[in-house]
Structure formats: structure tokens, C-alpha cells
C-alpha positions, 0 to 999 in steps of 0.5 A: 239644290245646293248642299250646305257643308260645315267644315273646319280644322279641329284639334283632337279634343274638338276645338277650333283655333286658327292660331294654334295650328296652321295647315301644311302645304298639302292641306293648304292646297286642298283648301285652295281647291275646296274654296275654289269649287264652292258656290258660295260661303256663309260666315259668322261675324268672327270667322268673317273678320278673320277671313278678311285677311284674304281681301288684301294682298301681302308682299310676303305671300307665296303663290299658294296664298295668292291662289287661295286669296283669289279663290276666296275673293271670287266667291259670293259670301253671306255674313250673318251679323247683327253688329256689323254695319258693312262688309267687304267686297263680294259679301252681303250682310244678313242681319235677319232670319239667317235660316230663311236666307240659307233655305232660299240659297239652297233652293235656288243654287247648285253646288256646295255652300260652305258654313264658316264659324262654329257659332253660326253652324250651331244655329243652323243645325237641321239645315246643314247637309254635311259636316267635315272635321279636319282633325290635326294631331294637337290637343288644345284643352280649351277654346271654341268647340267645333260643335257650338250649340245644338249637337246634331245626331250624325251618321259617319260616311267617309274618312280621308287622309288629307295630308300626313297629319290631317284626317278628314271625317265626314258625317251627315245628319242621322 
């Protein structure tokens, strides 16, 4: 049975915004390994549209960026959206009962399935097996909260220093 994991970079005050803080080299390599080891990912529309950046090579990319793009492209992706009409390579559009689709994937697959996007994760409370918060030393004061929607009761299970400025806290449903 697969494990459904929601993990994202987050500010100290609980907001996610990919434009406000970028991962340093060590954290970026962590994300390459993380994404490369996934069984698959499920994206909300907005997060998927942001991540589509990795579908096309860019001449200014470093070797690490090419490695991340390769890892991202190879994994199967589900995209939860009622407004998109089509999705890119190695992606499947899910416009109906996303919870039923996730439950089916968890039952059929092994490994980790990543949930990307706080709105989508908020709609999957009760199905997510693990939450990973990657705290950056930034206070935003505004934006999209990591926990959008229902706030699950959680139990702390681990903390890890990922790079000199980022701590990952891991929780499971209580």
C-alpha cells in the first residue's frame, strides 16, 4: 500500500510561496532525491501549472536543475482540476472524485505518492498519511497557508536539519 505525503517549503509563519524563497543547493539536491524516489504525484491545478516549468529544458539550467527536471518528468502525475481541459506529458487529468482516485492509487501502488498544493491537500484530510513541513527562516505575513481548509489533528514524529537554514518537521494524523 502506498503512503500519501504532503510536503512543501513553508515560511515560519505558515505560508507557502515559491517566489518568496528558493531552496539552496543542498535543499535542492534533497528535492531531486525526494522526487526521484516517488511512486507518483498528485497536483492541484495551480501547483501543477507552476511545476509545468520543468517540462521544458532551459539553456541556463545547472546540472542539478536538469536532474530535477528528469526526475519530475519520469514520474506519473495526477492533476486534480475541474477547469483544465488537458495536461502535459506523463500526467492524467482527474476532474471527478479525487478522494476515490487517491484511495484506489494507495491500494494498488507501493511507495510514496506526493500531494502538491495546499488547497488539494486541504481537501484530502483523512487520506494523507504524513505531513512534511520544510521551514525556511522567512516571515511572509501573507499568502497561501500550508494548511488550507480542514486542519488535521497531528502527532509529531521527526525533525531533520535539511540544510543550514531549513528544518523539516514530520507529522502523522493523530
